[in-house]
C-alpha positions in Angstrom: 104.7 -65.4 97.7 103.2 -69.0 97.6 105.8 -71.7 97.8 105.9 -74.7 95.5 108.5 -77.5 95.2 111.0 -76.8 92.4 111.6 -80.5 91.6 110.2 -81.3 88.2 106.8 -83.1 88.2 106.4 -82.6 92.0 103.1 -80.9 92.7 103.7 -80.1 96.4 102.5 -76.5 97.1 102.3 -74.6 100.4 98.9 -74.8 102.1 97.8 -73.9 105.6 95.7 -77.1 105.4 98.7 -79.3 105.0 101.4 -78.4 107.4 103.0 -81.9 107.2 104.8 -80.9 104.0 107.6 -78.4 104.7 109.7 -76.4 102.2 113.5 -75.9 102.4 115.9 -73.7 100.6 119.0 -75.0 98.8 122.3 -74.8 100.8 124.0 -72.0 98.8 126.4 -71.3 101.6 127.8 -74.8 101.1 128.7 -75.3 97.4 129.7 -78.9 97.8 126.4 -79.8 99.5 124.5 -77.7 96.9 126.2 -79.6 94.1 125.2 -82.9 95.7 121.5 -81.7 95.9 121.5 -80.7 92.3 123.1 -83.9 91.2 120.6 -86.0 93.2 117.7 -84.1 91.5 119.3 -85.3 88.2 117.7 -82.9 85.7 119.8 -81.1 83.1 120.0 -77.3 83.2 118.4 -77.3 86.7 119.8 -74.1 88.3 118.0 -73.2 91.6 117.8 -69.6 92.7 118.2 -68.1 96.1 114.5 -68.4 96.8 114.0 -71.8 95.2 112.7 -74.4 97.6 112.4 -78.2 97.7 109.7 -80.0 99.7 110.2 -82.4 102.6 108.7 -85.3 100.5 112.2 -85.7 98.8 113.9 -86.5 102.1 113.8 -89.6 104.2 112.7 -89.3 107.8 116.3 -89.6 109.1 117.2 -86.3 107.3 115.1 -84.3 109.8 115.9 -83.1 113.3 113.7 -84.5 116.0 114.1 -81.4 118.3 111.7 -78.5 118.3 108.3 -77.9 116.9 109.6 -77.1 113.4 110.7 -79.8 111.0 114.4 -78.8 110.3 116.8 -80.6 108.0 120.0 -81.9 109.5 123.2 -80.3 108.6 124.3 -82.9 106.0 120.8 -83.9 104.8 120.6 -84.8 101.1 117.4 -85.3 99.1 117.1 -88.9 97.8 113.4 -89.5 97.1 112.6 -89.0 93.4 110.8 -90.6 90.6 112.5 -93.4 88.7 113.7 -93.0 85.1 110.7 -94.8 83.7 108.4 -92.4 85.6 110.3 -89.4 84.4 110.1 -90.6 80.8 106.4 -91.2 81.1 105.9 -87.7 82.5 108.0 -86.2 79.8 106.0 -88.0 77.1 102.8 -86.7 78.7 104.2 -83.2 78.7 105.2 -83.5 75.0 101.7 -84.7 74.1 100.2 -81.7 75.8 102.5 -79.3 74.0 101.8 -81.0 70.7 98.0 -80.9 71.4 98.4 -77.2 72.2 100.3 -76.6 69.0 97.7 -78.5 66.9 94.9 -76.5 68.6 96.6 -73.3 67.6 96.9 -74.4 64.0 93.3 -75.5 64.0 92.2 -72.2 65.4 94.1 -70.3 62.7 92.5 -72.5 60.1 89.1 -71.9 61.6 89.7 -68.2 61.8 90.7 -68.1 58.1 87.7 -70.2 57.1 85.5 -67.9 59.1 86.8 -64.9 57.3 86.3 -66.5 53.9 82.7 -67.5 54.9 82.0 -63.9 56.1 83.3 -62.5 52.8 81.2 -64.9 50.8 78.2 -64.1 52.9 78.8 -60.4 52.4 79.2 -60.8 48.6 76.1 -62.9 48.4 74.2 -60.4 50.5 75.2 -57.6 48.1 74.1 -59.8 45.1 70.8 -60.6 46.8 70.2 -56.9 47.5 71.0 -56.1 43.8 68.5 -58.8 42.7 65.8 -57.4 45.0 66.3 -54.0 43.5 66.1 -55.4 40.0 63.0 -57.3 41.0 61.4 -54.2 42.3 62.3 -52.2 39.2 60.9 -55.0 37.0 57.7 -55.2 39.0 57.3 -51.4 38.7 57.8 -51.7 34.9 55.2 -54.5 34.6 52.7 -52.5 36.6 53.4 -49.4 34.6 53.1 -51.3 31.3 49.9 -53.0 32.2 48.5 -49.7 33.4 49.4 -48.1 30.0 48.0 -51.0 28.2 44.6 -50.9 29.8 44.6 -47.1 29.7 45.2 -47.2 25.9 42.7 -50.0 25.5 39.9 -47.7 26.6 41.0 -45.0 24.1 38.9 -45.3 20.9 41.6 -43.7 18.7 42.6 -46.2 16.0 46.3 -45.2 16.0 46.7 -46.7 19.5 46.3 -50.3 18.2 50.0 -50.6 17.4 50.9 -49.3 20.8 48.6 -51.9 22.3 50.5 -54.7 20.6 53.8 -53.2 21.8 52.6 -52.9 25.3 51.4 -56.5 25.4 54.7 -57.8 24.1 56.7 -55.6 26.5 54.5 -56.7 29.4 55.0 -60.3 28.6 58.8 -59.9 28.5 58.8 -58.0 31.8 56.7 -60.6 33.5 59.1 -63.3 32.3 62.0 -61.3 33.7 60.1 -60.8 37.0 59.5 -64.5 37.3 63.2 -65.4 36.8 64.2 -62.6 39.2 61.9 -63.9 41.9 63.1 -67.5 41.3 66.7 -66.3 41.6 65.9 -64.4 44.8 64.4 -67.5 46.4 67.5 -69.5 45.6 69.7 -66.8 47.0 67.5 -66.6 50.1 67.9 -70.3 50.7 71.7 -70.2 50.2 72.0 -67.2 52.6 70.0 -69.1 55.2 72.3 -72.2 54.8 75.4 -70.0 54.9 74.3 -68.2 58.1 73.6 -71.6 59.8 77.0 -72.8 58.8 78.6 -69.6 60.1 76.8 -69.9 63.4 78.1 -73.5 63.8 81.6 -72.4 62.9 81.5 -69.6 65.6 80.3 -72.2 68.2 83.2 -74.5 67.3 85.7 -71.7 67.6 84.3 -70.8 71.0 84.6 -74.5 72.1 88.2 -74.6 70.8 89.1 -71.4 72.6 87.7 -72.8 75.9 89.7 -76.1 75.4 92.8 -74.1 74.5 92.5 -72.0 77.7 92.1 -75.1 79.8 95.2 -76.6 78.2 97.1 -73.4 78.8 96.1 -73.5 82.5 97.3 -77.1 82.7 100.6 -76.3 80.9 101.3 -73.2 83.1 101.1 -75.4 86.2 103.3 -78.1 84.8 106.5 -78.5 87.0 108.6 -78.8 83.9 107.6 -75.2 83.0 108.8 -74.1 86.4 112.1 -75.7 85.8 112.5 -74.1 82.4 111.7 -70.7 83.9 114.3 -71.3 86.6 
């Protein structure tokens, strides 16, 4: 299992490319010395486990034994190299800002999801309306064609009684043409609205994808934050 320093805000992590930094376990066999280590670290609710380690960067050179190839701590070595209170406060504020940003991104994402659903429902409703208008237009067109066909068919018939029917057919054809005109005009308006809605929906989807990418990046940063490791411990 990879080793990383348990001291909050310390980013030391085991690497074969950096053997200068060593990691040391807490002295659980010596409760008094263990309490001194924890007190020196100075963070509330800091409870190291059996496998928790601290890196050599928190000890002064005199804390290490000069014998052997390994860097070993002396028997009574105590970690004393830590950030100042101002540095801790600055790190804490930065962490709170990241958490707040993450929370705001979640709220924004929920809002975007809700807006996206509303846009989809509106687009679906308008599509149904557009389809209905197209059907009405087709029916009106068919009626106009049929009426005109009847009119010209009756016009060629020499029977006098068909004159009344001619007038009726002409009037009916004019009404149907008017309906067809308005139906086509409405369809054109609906088509333009649908095009604008689809463009807006595509932009919304792109924004959501960007937010998801930014949120994942923020999650990755928060997951590697030392304070999270302390909270887990």
